[in-house]
Residue frames as qw, qx, qy, qz and C-alpha x, y, z in Angstrom:
[[0.629, -0.508, -0.050, 0.587, -21.74, -18.75, -5.41],
 [0.408, 0.170, 0.293, 0.848, -20.75, -16.60, -8.40],
 [0.121, -0.709, -0.402, -0.567, -23.94, -14.55, -8.27],
 [0.574, -0.749, -0.289, 0.159, -23.66, -14.17, -4.52],
 [0.601, -0.283, 0.039, 0.746, -20.11, -12.81, -4.78],
 [0.209, 0.383, 0.334, 0.835, -21.04, -10.27, -7.42],
 [0.332, -0.775, -0.422, -0.334, -24.02, -9.15, -5.37],
 [0.635, -0.611, -0.217, 0.420, -21.86, -8.70, -2.27],
 [0.464, -0.138, 0.150, 0.862, -19.36, -6.50, -4.07],
 [0.029, 0.541, 0.456, 0.706, -22.05, -4.63, -5.97],
 [0.439, -0.801, -0.399, -0.078, -23.80, -3.81, -2.71],
 [0.607, -0.497, -0.080, 0.615, -20.55, -2.74, -1.09],
 [0.361, 0.125, 0.292, 0.877, -19.71, -0.48, -4.01],
 [0.123, -0.643, -0.460, -0.600, -23.14, 1.17, -4.25],
 [0.535, -0.764, -0.348, 0.096, -23.57, 1.64, -0.50],
 [0.577, -0.391, 0.008, 0.717, -20.07, 3.03, -0.11],
 [0.256, 0.298, 0.367, 0.843, -20.58, 5.26, -3.13],
 [0.266, -0.761, -0.439, -0.397, -23.83, 6.62, -1.72],
 [0.604, -0.683, -0.225, 0.344, -22.22, 7.17, 1.67],
 [0.517, -0.081, 0.151, 0.839, -19.43, 9.05, -0.01],
 [0.044, 0.561, 0.409, 0.718, -21.92, 11.37, -1.70],
 [0.452, -0.799, -0.384, -0.103, -23.52, 12.14, 1.63],
 [0.629, -0.591, -0.064, 0.501, -20.22, 13.16, 3.15],
 [0.491, 0.336, 0.223, 0.772, -19.12, 15.44, 0.31],
 [0.096, -0.448, -0.260, 0.850, -19.05, 19.19, 1.16],
 [0.416, 0.746, 0.427, -0.297, -21.59, 21.47, -0.50],
 [0.160, 0.792, -0.291, -0.512, -19.65, 23.73, -2.87],
 [0.973, -0.150, -0.154, -0.086, 7.19, -2.03, -4.66],
 [0.797, 0.524, -0.267, -0.138, 13.50, -4.68, -2.30],
 [0.031, 0.944, -0.260, 0.200, 16.51, -5.88, -1.59],
 [0.805, -0.112, -0.302, 0.498, 24.32, -9.01, 1.55],
 [0.387, -0.773, -0.141, 0.483, 25.56, -6.43, 3.87],
 [0.531, 0.666, 0.211, 0.480, 26.70, -3.35, 1.97],
 [0.451, -0.136, -0.176, 0.864, 29.06, -0.42, 2.46],
 [0.040, 0.833, 0.386, -0.395, 27.76, 3.05, 3.17],
 [0.440, 0.393, 0.310, 0.746, 27.94, 5.75, 0.53],
 [0.042, -0.116, -0.186, 0.975, 27.50, 9.54, 0.71],
 [0.167, 0.309, 0.685, -0.638, 23.22, 11.17, 0.45],
 [0.289, -0.098, -0.667, -0.680, 14.24, 11.40, -1.58],
 [0.504, -0.193, 0.289, -0.791, 10.80, 11.52, 0.17],
 [0.171, 0.013, -0.985, -0.017, 9.05, 8.39, 1.41],
 [0.569, -0.450, -0.482, -0.491, 5.75, 6.92, 2.44],
 [0.276, -0.424, 0.591, -0.629, 5.27, 7.40, 6.20],
 [0.075, -0.031, 0.985, -0.155, 4.21, 4.26, 8.07],
 [0.066, -0.540, -0.819, -0.180, 0.46, 4.72, 8.52],
 [0.073, 0.197, 0.251, -0.945, -2.03, 7.54, 8.85],
 [0.314, 0.533, 0.774, -0.133, -5.81, 7.64, 8.46],
 [0.321, 0.914, 0.244, -0.045, -5.78, 11.04, 6.78],
 [0.598, 0.597, -0.090, 0.528, -3.22, 13.20, 4.97],
 [0.578, -0.697, -0.148, 0.398, -0.68, 14.38, 7.59],
 [0.097, 0.939, -0.308, -0.122, 1.96, 17.04, 7.45],
 [0.778, 0.427, -0.434, 0.154, 5.11, 15.56, 5.90],
 [0.818, -0.539, -0.058, 0.193, 7.23, 13.83, 8.55],
 [0.003, 0.905, -0.426, -0.003, 10.61, 15.31, 9.48],
 [0.982, 0.024, 0.040, 0.185, 13.38, 12.98, 8.35],
 [0.176, -0.856, 0.450, 0.185, 17.15, 13.29, 8.91],
 [0.799, 0.474, -0.369, -0.033, 19.42, 11.66, 6.35],
 [0.749, -0.549, 0.370, 0.045, 21.74, 8.99, 7.84],
 [0.306, -0.431, 0.742, 0.412, 23.49, 7.08, 5.05],
 [0.746, 0.420, -0.230, -0.464, 23.16, 5.43, 1.65],
 [0.595, -0.270, 0.756, 0.026, 23.65, 1.67, 1.34],
 [0.436, 0.378, -0.616, -0.536, 24.35, -0.10, -1.93],
 [0.833, -0.035, 0.386, -0.395, 22.15, -3.17, -2.28],
 [0.650, -0.176, 0.709, 0.210, 23.01, -6.59, -3.68],
 [0.617, 0.533, 0.532, 0.229, 21.66, -5.85, -7.17],
 [0.417, 0.187, 0.184, 0.870, 23.33, -2.44, -7.51],
 [0.205, -0.781, -0.334, -0.487, 20.34, -0.35, -6.44],
 [0.229, 0.239, -0.518, 0.789, 20.60, 1.74, -3.26],
 [0.413, -0.703, -0.578, -0.007, 18.74, 2.34, -0.02],
 [0.098, 0.507, -0.220, 0.828, 18.80, 5.84, 1.44],
 [0.499, -0.441, -0.696, 0.269, 18.32, 5.60, 5.21],
 [0.107, -0.592, 0.036, -0.798, 16.69, 8.34, 7.27],
 [0.137, -0.205, -0.757, 0.605, 16.05, 8.85, 10.99],
 [0.290, -0.451, -0.460, -0.708, 12.32, 9.46, 11.26],
 [0.597, -0.628, -0.054, -0.496, 11.13, 10.69, 14.64],
 [0.381, -0.562, 0.658, -0.326, 11.91, 9.05, 17.95],
 [0.563, -0.158, 0.805, -0.101, 12.93, 5.40, 17.62],
 [0.753, 0.511, 0.390, -0.142, 12.16, 5.09, 13.92],
 [0.224, -0.419, 0.588, 0.655, 14.02, 4.67, 10.65],
 [0.721, 0.585, 0.244, -0.281, 12.93, 4.76, 7.01],
 [0.406, -0.316, 0.652, 0.558, 14.77, 3.49, 3.93],
 [0.608, 0.637, -0.013, -0.473, 13.93, 4.59, 0.39],
 [0.684, -0.044, 0.647, 0.334, 14.83, 1.87, -2.12],
 [0.333, 0.803, -0.090, -0.485, 15.96, 3.52, -5.36],
 [0.710, 0.167, 0.490, 0.476, 16.96, 2.51, -8.86],
 [0.272, 0.386, 0.239, 0.848, 18.37, 5.71, -10.32],
 [0.171, -0.144, 0.195, -0.955, 15.79, 8.36, -9.52],
 [0.645, -0.262, -0.482, -0.531, 12.90, 5.86, -9.31],
 [0.315, -0.317, 0.696, -0.562, 11.72, 4.98, -5.80],
 [0.465, -0.056, -0.842, -0.268, 10.61, 1.35, -5.73],
 [0.632, -0.546, -0.549, -0.042, 9.55, 1.21, -2.10],
 [0.083, -0.638, 0.417, -0.642, 9.96, 2.74, 1.35],
 [0.662, -0.236, -0.688, 0.182, 10.64, 0.48, 4.32],
 [0.296, -0.687, 0.157, -0.646, 9.58, 1.76, 7.74],
 [0.632, -0.145, -0.686, 0.331, 10.92, 0.46, 11.07],
 [0.308, -0.668, 0.119, -0.667, 9.43, 1.82, 14.30],
 [0.724, -0.519, 0.338, -0.303, 10.33, 0.73, 17.81],
 [0.496, -0.362, 0.783, 0.101, 11.48, -2.90, 17.66],
 [0.795, 0.473, 0.308, -0.224, 9.81, -3.61, 14.31],
 [0.400, -0.269, 0.658, 0.578, 11.80, -5.04, 11.39],
 [0.579, 0.626, 0.044, -0.520, 10.83, -3.94, 7.87],
 [0.509, -0.117, 0.772, 0.363, 11.27, -6.29, 4.92],
 [0.574, 0.633, 0.007, -0.519, 10.76, -5.91, 1.19],
 [0.563, -0.094, 0.724, 0.387, 11.42, -7.82, -2.00],
 [0.531, 0.722, 0.015, -0.443, 11.36, -7.13, -5.72],
 [0.730, 0.599, -0.314, -0.096, 12.45, -9.23, -8.69],
 [0.905, 0.036, -0.333, 0.262, 14.49, -11.65, -6.58],
 [0.293, 0.419, -0.408, 0.756, 16.10, -8.95, -4.41],
 [0.578, -0.637, -0.508, 0.044, 15.49, -9.00, -0.63],
 [0.192, 0.501, -0.306, 0.787, 16.15, -6.17, 1.83],
 [0.554, -0.593, -0.555, 0.184, 15.83, -5.85, 5.61],
 [0.025, 0.647, -0.194, 0.737, 15.72, -2.59, 7.58],
 [0.560, -0.290, -0.689, 0.357, 16.44, -3.24, 11.27],
 [0.316, -0.879, -0.357, 0.015, 15.34, -1.13, 14.25],
 [0.507, -0.608, 0.092, 0.605, 18.88, 0.32, 14.58],
 [0.327, 0.839, -0.108, -0.420, 18.75, 1.66, 11.00],
 [0.238, -0.422, 0.783, 0.390, 21.09, -0.93, 9.46],
 [0.763, 0.433, -0.058, -0.477, 20.21, -2.41, 6.07],
 [0.410, -0.268, 0.845, 0.213, 21.00, -5.90, 4.76],
 [0.716, 0.464, -0.064, -0.518, 20.22, -7.24, 1.29],
 [0.386, -0.237, 0.855, 0.251, 20.71, -10.38, -0.78],
 [0.503, 0.268, -0.470, -0.674, 19.63, -11.83, -4.11],
 [0.908, -0.018, 0.142, -0.393, 17.35, -14.82, -4.52],
 [0.951, 0.216, -0.194, 0.101, 19.33, -18.07, -4.28],
 [0.379, 0.554, -0.496, 0.551, 22.34, -16.44, -2.60],
 [0.520, -0.300, -0.672, 0.433, 23.20, -17.15, 1.07],
 [0.261, -0.902, -0.235, -0.251, 21.52, -14.79, 3.49],
 [0.348, 0.551, -0.425, 0.628, 24.04, -12.52, 5.26],
 [0.042, -0.235, 0.679, -0.694, 24.01, -13.82, 8.85],
 [0.075, -0.350, -0.920, 0.163, 21.30, -15.37, 11.03],
 [0.245, -0.479, -0.344, -0.769, 17.78, -14.00, 10.92],
 [0.185, -0.026, 0.642, -0.744, 15.91, -12.95, 14.01],
 [0.198, 0.445, 0.865, -0.119, 12.34, -14.15, 14.57],
 [0.224, 0.740, 0.230, -0.591, 11.11, -10.66, 13.68],
 [0.118, 0.513, -0.568, -0.632, 13.03, -10.75, 10.38],
 [0.096, 0.081, 0.968, 0.218, 11.62, -14.17, 9.53],
 [0.223, 0.620, 0.679, -0.324, 8.10, -12.93, 10.17],
 [0.191, 0.729, -0.070, -0.653, 8.63, -9.78, 8.12],
 [0.009, -0.342, 0.771, 0.538, 10.07, -11.84, 5.24],
 [0.226, 0.312, 0.922, 0.036, 6.87, -13.82, 4.99],
 [0.293, 0.705, 0.306, -0.569, 5.01, -10.69, 3.91],
 [0.431, 0.275, 0.573, 0.640, 4.31, -9.99, 0.27],
 [0.114, 0.713, 0.248, -0.646, 3.33, -6.65, -1.20],
 [0.423, 0.386, 0.553, 0.605, 2.41, -5.10, -4.52],
 [0.005, -0.491, -0.131, 0.861, 1.99, -1.46, -5.51],
 [0.307, 0.553, 0.675, 0.381, -0.71, -0.19, -7.87],
 [0.014, 0.045, -0.024, -0.999, -1.74, 3.22, -9.14],
 [0.232, 0.518, 0.758, -0.321, -5.42, 3.78, -8.38],
 [0.302, 0.666, 0.538, 0.418, -7.82, 5.50, -10.80],
 [0.148, -0.975, -0.167, 0.014, -7.53, 8.71, -8.76],
 [0.429, 0.754, -0.335, 0.368, -3.73, 8.79, -9.13],
 [0.533, -0.679, 0.436, -0.255, -2.96, 7.62, -5.59],
 [0.450, 0.376, -0.808, 0.049, -0.44, 4.83, -4.95],
 [0.825, -0.377, 0.139, -0.398, -1.79, 1.82, -3.03],
 [0.204, 0.429, -0.871, 0.128, 0.54, -0.73, -1.43],
 [0.874, -0.211, -0.148, -0.413, -1.32, -4.00, -0.87],
 [0.037, 0.499, -0.814, 0.295, 0.38, -6.03, 1.89],
 [0.905, -0.191, -0.204, -0.321, -0.38, -9.64, 2.82],
 [0.360, 0.420, -0.748, 0.366, 1.42, -11.55, 5.59],
 [0.386, -0.196, -0.836, 0.337, 1.24, -13.09, 9.07],
 [0.028, 0.283, 0.446, -0.849, -0.48, -9.95, 10.39],
 [0.403, 0.634, 0.625, -0.213, -3.20, -10.13, 7.76],
 [0.411, 0.503, 0.437, 0.622, -4.07, -8.06, 4.74],
 [0.136, -0.789, -0.235, 0.551, -3.74, -4.29, 4.77],
 [0.501, 0.626, 0.302, 0.515, -3.42, -1.40, 2.35],
 [0.309, -0.601, -0.076, 0.733, -1.42, 1.82, 2.59],
 [0.424, 0.762, 0.388, 0.296, -2.47, 4.63, 0.28],
 [0.386, -0.557, 0.043, 0.735, -0.16, 7.56, -0.49],
 [0.400, 0.857, -0.026, -0.323, 0.24, 10.40, -2.97],
 [0.840, 0.468, -0.080, 0.261, 2.71, 9.95, -5.85],
 [0.190, 0.762, -0.394, 0.478, 5.10, 12.12, -3.78],
 [0.513, 0.066, -0.767, 0.380, 5.03, 9.72, -0.83],
 [0.262, -0.239, 0.401, -0.845, 2.68, 11.53, 1.57],
 [0.005, 0.206, 0.966, -0.154, 0.42, 9.11, 3.47],
 [0.400, -0.212, -0.290, -0.843, -3.28, 9.33, 2.69],
 [0.812, -0.268, 0.060, -0.515, -4.87, 6.30, 4.35],
 [0.131, 0.289, -0.942, 0.111, -4.14, 2.98, 6.02],
 [0.784, -0.126, 0.017, -0.607, -6.81, 0.29, 6.20],
 [0.095, 0.189, -0.976, 0.057, -7.02, -3.30, 7.44],
 [0.394, -0.355, -0.794, -0.298, -9.82, -5.70, 8.32],
 [0.285, -0.512, -0.614, 0.528, -10.34, -3.98, 11.71],
 [0.106, 0.689, 0.092, -0.711, -10.53, -0.54, 10.08],
 [0.588, 0.231, 0.687, 0.359, -11.63, -1.49, 6.58],
 [0.317, 0.781, 0.427, 0.327, -12.59, 1.89, 5.14],
 [0.331, -0.491, -0.047, 0.805, -11.04, 5.33, 4.68],
 [0.355, 0.841, 0.397, 0.099, -12.15, 8.47, 2.82],
 [0.389, -0.480, 0.155, 0.771, -9.97, 11.13, 1.17],
 [0.073, 0.429, -0.303, -0.848, -10.81, 13.95, -1.23],
 [0.676, 0.304, -0.137, -0.658, -13.89, 12.31, -2.71],
 [0.629, 0.260, -0.720, -0.133, -12.43, 8.81, -2.87],
 [0.771, -0.423, 0.328, -0.345, -13.24, 5.88, -0.60],
 [0.397, 0.422, -0.815, 0.015, -10.82, 2.98, -0.06],
 [0.792, -0.283, 0.252, -0.478, -12.20, -0.27, 1.33],
 [0.061, 0.244, -0.967, -0.031, -11.28, -3.84, 2.14],
 [0.767, -0.018, -0.043, -0.640, -14.17, -6.19, 1.39],
 [0.376, -0.196, 0.900, -0.097, -14.39, -9.75, 2.71],
 [0.699, 0.288, -0.302, -0.581, -15.66, -11.90, -0.15],
 [0.956, -0.036, -0.287, -0.059, -16.08, -15.46, 1.09],
 [0.833, -0.393, -0.004, 0.389, -12.63, -16.58, 2.20],
 [0.573, 0.282, 0.124, 0.760, -10.88, -13.89, 0.18],
 [0.150, -0.772, -0.220, 0.578, -10.29, -10.17, 0.68],
 [0.493, 0.539, 0.371, 0.574, -10.48, -7.57, -2.07],
 [0.237, -0.397, -0.100, 0.881, -9.45, -3.92, -2.28],
 [0.241, 0.734, 0.594, 0.224, -12.12, -1.55, -3.59],
 [0.204, -0.194, 0.019, 0.959, -11.60, 2.02, -4.80],
 [0.136, 0.723, 0.677, 0.023, -14.77, 4.14, -5.07],
 [0.190, 0.157, 0.144, 0.958, -15.06, 7.50, -6.80],
 [0.017, 0.592, 0.660, -0.462, -17.70, 9.41, -4.82],
 [0.105, 0.498, -0.100, -0.855, -17.58, 12.36, -7.15],
 [0.256, 0.093, -0.727, -0.630, -18.86, 10.19, -10.00],
 [0.737, -0.190, -0.050, -0.646, -21.65, 8.78, -7.85],
 [0.782, -0.327, 0.491, -0.199, -19.89, 5.56, -6.94],
 [0.780, 0.505, -0.367, -0.046, -17.95, 4.21, -9.91],
 [0.679, -0.580, 0.443, -0.079, -15.79, 1.45, -8.41],
 [0.590, 0.526, -0.612, -0.009, -12.72, -0.66, -9.15],
 [0.869, -0.411, 0.219, -0.168, -12.07, -4.01, -7.43],
 [0.383, 0.651, -0.651, 0.076, -8.53, -5.43, -7.06],
 [0.939, -0.223, -0.248, 0.083, -7.10, -8.69, -5.82],
 [0.506, -0.808, 0.248, 0.170, -4.10, -8.71, -3.49],
 [0.735, 0.018, 0.402, 0.546, -1.92, -9.67, -6.44],
 [0.072, -0.477, 0.143, 0.864, -2.62, -6.16, -7.78],
 [0.091, 0.195, 0.784, 0.582, -4.83, -7.42, -10.60],
 [0.415, 0.098, 0.069, -0.902, -7.97, -5.45, -11.53],
 [0.208, 0.164, 0.962, -0.057, -10.84, -7.93, -11.18],
 [0.109, 0.683, 0.708, 0.144, -14.03, -5.97, -11.73],
 [0.044, 0.009, -0.037, 0.998, -15.30, -2.47, -12.39],
 [0.056, 0.649, 0.740, -0.165, -18.72, -1.03, -11.56],
 [0.076, 0.178, 0.221, 0.956, -20.24, 1.92, -13.39],
 [0.058, 0.528, 0.686, -0.498, -23.08, 3.79, -11.69],
 [0.107, 0.542, 0.522, 0.650, -25.79, 5.49, -13.74],
 [0.147, -0.409, -0.437, 0.788, -26.44, 8.90, -12.19],
 [0.051, -0.187, -0.456, -0.869, -28.64, 10.20, -15.02],
 [0.392, -0.571, -0.658, -0.294, -31.88, 9.32, -13.26],
 [0.277, -0.636, 0.202, -0.691, -33.27, 11.45, -10.47],
 [0.847, -0.467, 0.019, -0.253, -32.95, 10.11, -6.97],
 [0.382, -0.681, 0.622, 0.048, -29.24, 9.22, -7.09],
 [0.068, 0.367, -0.889, -0.266, -27.34, 6.17, -8.29],
 [0.779, 0.115, 0.231, -0.572, -29.79, 3.73, -9.79],
 [0.946, 0.312, -0.050, -0.071, -27.96, 1.27, -12.05],
 [0.412, -0.651, 0.603, 0.209, -24.71, -0.61, -11.69],
 [0.822, 0.505, -0.233, -0.124, -23.05, -2.00, -14.80],
 [0.711, -0.512, 0.467, 0.121, -20.59, -4.76, -13.91],
 [0.680, 0.632, -0.368, -0.055, -17.56, -5.61, -16.04],
 [0.885, -0.360, 0.237, 0.174, -15.24, -8.53, -15.34],
 [0.249, 0.826, -0.495, -0.103, -11.54, -8.31, -16.16],
 [0.944, 0.145, -0.295, 0.038, -9.44, -11.31, -17.12]]
C-alpha cells in the first residue's frame, strides 16, 4: 500500500508538471457584538484571477475575543467579513444568497449571516441564540491556511460539502478554487490539484516553471512530501526524487 500511494502521487506530480510545461507560453474566527466605526478580502471563488470585487463598507463588529470583523456589502445579495487582529487579516468570511459563513480560530467562533449580521463566541461559552440548520452545517467545516511555495495563500476547507481549496494572492485577490469535481487549476506557471489517495485527499502544488517540482499537503496543512524533478537530461523531466516530511 505504501509503494502504491507514493507511485500514485509521483505520477500525478510528473504528469501535471509535464502538462504545465506544455501550456506555458513561448517567451485562518470568531456573542453578539456592538457596531463600531470602518481591508481587502478573498472573494468567494473564481477559477482564474478576476478584477477585484467592488465592496461597500457596512460596519465593524467587535468579536468575543477582542478582535474585529469588518463587514462589507459585496455585489447583489452578498456580504463579506474580514476578521482582523490589529492590521493582520486572519480570514475572510463570504455569504452569498442564503448561505451562512462560519469560521473558527484558537477557540473563537464567528458566524456571518446572509443579512450581513455577525455573531461570535468563545469556546466553552454559551452560543448567542439558537442556530439555524445552515449555521450548524457551516460550523461543522474546518479550514486551515497555508502559504504555498509560490507565495500564494491556500485555504484548505473540509466539511459536509467535501474538501475544497481556495487559492488567493497575499493581498486577497482570488486565484483559483478547486474541489473534487474540478480538481485542478493553473495560474502563472503553477498548478494546484486535489489528488484522491485511497480514502484520503491531498493538496498538490506543482511548479511548472521548474519542470514539475511538487509539494504535497494534508488537509491539516502539514507538508507531507516533496518531489524534485531532474530536468538536466534531454527530453524533459526524467527523474523524481521523493522526500517524506514528518
